[in-house]
N, C-alpha and C positions, 0 to 999 in steps of 0.2 A: 496403327498400334503395333503391327508386326515389325516395323522399322524403328521402334522406340529403343533408346539406349538407357542404361541405368542412370547416366548423368542427366537425363531429361526429367528426372524426378526432382521436385523442389518442395520446400516447406517454408512457411513464413512464421513457424513456431506454433501455429494453431491449426492451419489447414494444410493439406498436401495437394500438390498439383503435378500434372504430367504435361510437358511441352510436346505437342504433336504437330505434324505437318498434314494438312488436309488437302482436298482437291485444289488444283491450280496453285500448288505450292504455298497455300496460306498457312502461316504459323499461328498456332493457338495455344493458350495455357488452359488446360481442362482441370477443374476441381474434381478430385477423386471421390469425395463424399464417403459413402459406405465402403467403397473399394479400397480406401487407403490402408486400413488395417490388414486385409489379406495380401495386398500387393507388398507392403513392407515386411510382412511375415515371410512371404515367398523369397524376397531379396535376402533376408537374414538367413533363412534355412538353406537357400541355394549357395550362400557364401559369395555372392557377386556384388555386394555393396561397394567395394573399393574399385571395381572394374567399370569406371564411369563411361568409358568409351565403348564398352561391350554391350551386346544386345540385352535388353531387359527381359524379353520373353524368349526362352531358348528351348530347343527340342532336347529330349532325353537322349543319353547315349544309347546305342543299340542294346547294351546289357542292362539298362535302367539304373545304373549305379550313380549317375550324375548327369550333368548337363553339358551339351556341346556349346562351344563358343561361336555360335552363329545364330542369325535370326531365323524365326519360324518362317516357313513359306506362307504365302498369302492365303492358301486354301486350308491350312490347318485349323484356324479358328472356326471356319464354316463346318469342317468335318467334326470337330469336337462338339459343336452345338447339336448337330444331327445325332451324334452318338449319345449325348446325355439326354436328349429328348426321348430317344428310344428306350434308354435305361429307366427313365422316369415314367414310361408307359404313355408318352405323348407321341402321336403320329407326326413326324417332322414334315410330312407331305400334305398335311391336312388343309393348308391354305392355298392349294392350287399348284401352279407350275413350279414356283421356287420353294414353296413350303416355309417352314419356320427356319429362320437363319439369323445372321448377325443384325440385319436391319430391323427385323420384327422385334428382336430383343431390345434394341436401342429405342424403338418407339414405345415399348412397354415400360422401360426404365424412365423415359421422359414423362410419360403419362402418370406413373406412380409418383415421381418427384413433384409434379404439379399438384396432384391430389394431396400429398403430404403437406406441401407448402400451404395450400388453402386451409387445411385443418389446423395447422399451427398458427395461422394469422387470424383465426376467428376468436 
């Protein structure tokens, strides 16, 4: 995700997707689902929609007035998860050695999607 570019976003007119490169250089097209609206709002608010070759997720400038035109480093999402867990009153280290992080959120999102799908198909 940290290597994604604005041009990796795609829509078919109904759904929104993000092209990503996974382990072993596997290319995938991921459906954004509920993330589509906030991601598109971020792109519009940041004014980066026309910069298709530029990074999708960018760090703030040191003074916080805008965004730098470079990719986030790989540890930033992990640090943000820890920060927001703490702010929400959740102990980010409660799961043992690694604690709550990107992968535990990914598992939760997958499980929630499966539960939602099961409810919708009944």
